[in-house]
N, C-alpha and C positions, 0 to 999 in steps of 0.2 A: 502493498498500501503506499503511494508515493502521498507526502503528506506536503499542502503549501500552505506555509502560515502569512495573512496578509496584515501587517501593521504600516497605518496611514499618519500623514502626519501633513504640513500646509509649508510653505518655503517661507514663509511671515513665524513663525513659529518659534514663542519666547525662549523654546531650547536650543536656539542659537546651531541649525544646522551644518553652518563652517564648523563646527568645530568634532572631534573627535567623542566618542564611538559613532558619531549619526553618520558624519560625512563615511566613512566603511559599510554601515548601515545601506544606504544610498548606493554606495558601491556594488556591495553584493545582489540589491536585488533586495534585501529584506523589509525595507522601507518605502515605504509608497508615500514620494510629495508632488502634495496637488498644487498648482498655481498659486500664490494668492496670499491670503491671509485667513482662509478656512476651509476645512478638511473636505473634498468634493463627494457629500452624502449618496449623491447618485452613484459613483462610481463604487462606492461600497456596497450599495443596494445589488448595484447588478452584478459583481463577485457573489453575493449569497445566493442570489436565483441564480448563477452560473453552480454552487457549489452544493444547493440542494438537487438540480437535476442531475447531475455528476452521486452524490452519496446518499441520494432519499432522505434531504433534509426535514424532519416532518415538527421541528420548531424553530426558534430562536426567545432566547431570551435580552432583552435588553434594560436601557435604562432610561426610567421615565422622565428624567430631567431632557435627555438632548437628542431621543430615538421616538420620539411615539407619532412623529408625520410616517416614517420611514416604516414601522412598525405596523401600521393602516394600512399604507401601500402593500407589505408583505401577506397580509390577511387577505385583504380585496381582492389583489389581483393578481396575488403568485400562490396562495392556496398554501401559503404557510404562516402555520401558528406563533404567536407573538406572544410572549409573557413579558409584564414589567417583573423588575427584577428590583427590589426595594436593596438600597445599598446599606444597609446593616449587617451589624453580629448575626442577629436572627437568622439571617437569610444565609450566610457564609460560611457557619462554622460545618454542617454536614459536605459542603464540597472542598473544603479545607482538609479535613481530614480524609475525605475519599483522595482528593491528589495526592496526601500523604502516603496516603496507601498502595495507589497504582505506580507509586515512585517507588516503593518499597519493592516490589512486587515483580516490579521494568515492566509496566504495561503500558506506557506514558509515550505516545510516538511523538517527537516533536522537530521531525527533519533536520536535527542539526543546525534550526534556524539563529543563528546569531543575535536578532535582535531582541528573541523570547525569551534566550540564554543570561543573557542580560540582564531582561528585565524581573527574570527568576529569580537573577542573585542580589536584584534590587530590593526586593521581597520582603517582607518581613511580617509576622503574624501578632495583633494587639486582644489579647485575650483580656475580658471584663468579670467580676464575680461572679457570674453563672458562667464560666467558662465557656462562652460565646465568641468564638473569634473572628476576626476580620480583617481582612489585609490593610496595611499601609505599609507610603513606599518611606527612604532613611529620609531622605533630602530634596527641593525643593530642584533641584536639576535629574535627580533621578527618577526613570519611570516605568510601572507596572501595568501600565492599560491595557495591555496584550495579558499578561497575568490574568488581572480583573476578569476576561474577557475568560479564557481559559475555565475560569471556576464556574461563570454564568454558562457553559458550555455544560461544566461536570454537574451543574443542577438541572438545567433541562434532562442532560439523560437519566440523573435520580428520580426526578417528579415525574417526566413526561416519554421517557423513555422505558422505566419498567412499565408503563401502561401498556404499553407498546411492542415489550416484549411478552403480558399476559395476554394483552387481547391475539396475539397472531400464532397463542402456545395452543 
């Protein structure tokens, strides 16, 4: 199975794309840079649709702060169910624990993507008094967005993939 991970930024990003490691990620194709000062959400939507056609994606999770319009289009135009993912520890705990288990068992495929690997190294886990876990990044220039997206995808599998597996049994 070939795995392709897509990370996006814009050329006028505050993360200063002209500096390492971002320049390296652009050069090796692990970071797609959109012209201007914002990411091209149509490009992201097109990639999601293409991936869903290749891999039979049934559901996607999205951050309701940034993606509600795309979620509507994915559902109504492409038949891909979209679920708002609340950015709170309560919803991240199970995906983080499952990610750890997948890592230990060697079941995580990431295609040796350098941008994702760098973001994984930037990720730390904050635990609250109820032992709920939340991803956080170590500093302002460190990025973890791809890791957060991975955790949201794991959440979709845990909650909706299991439903699909049992329905097809």
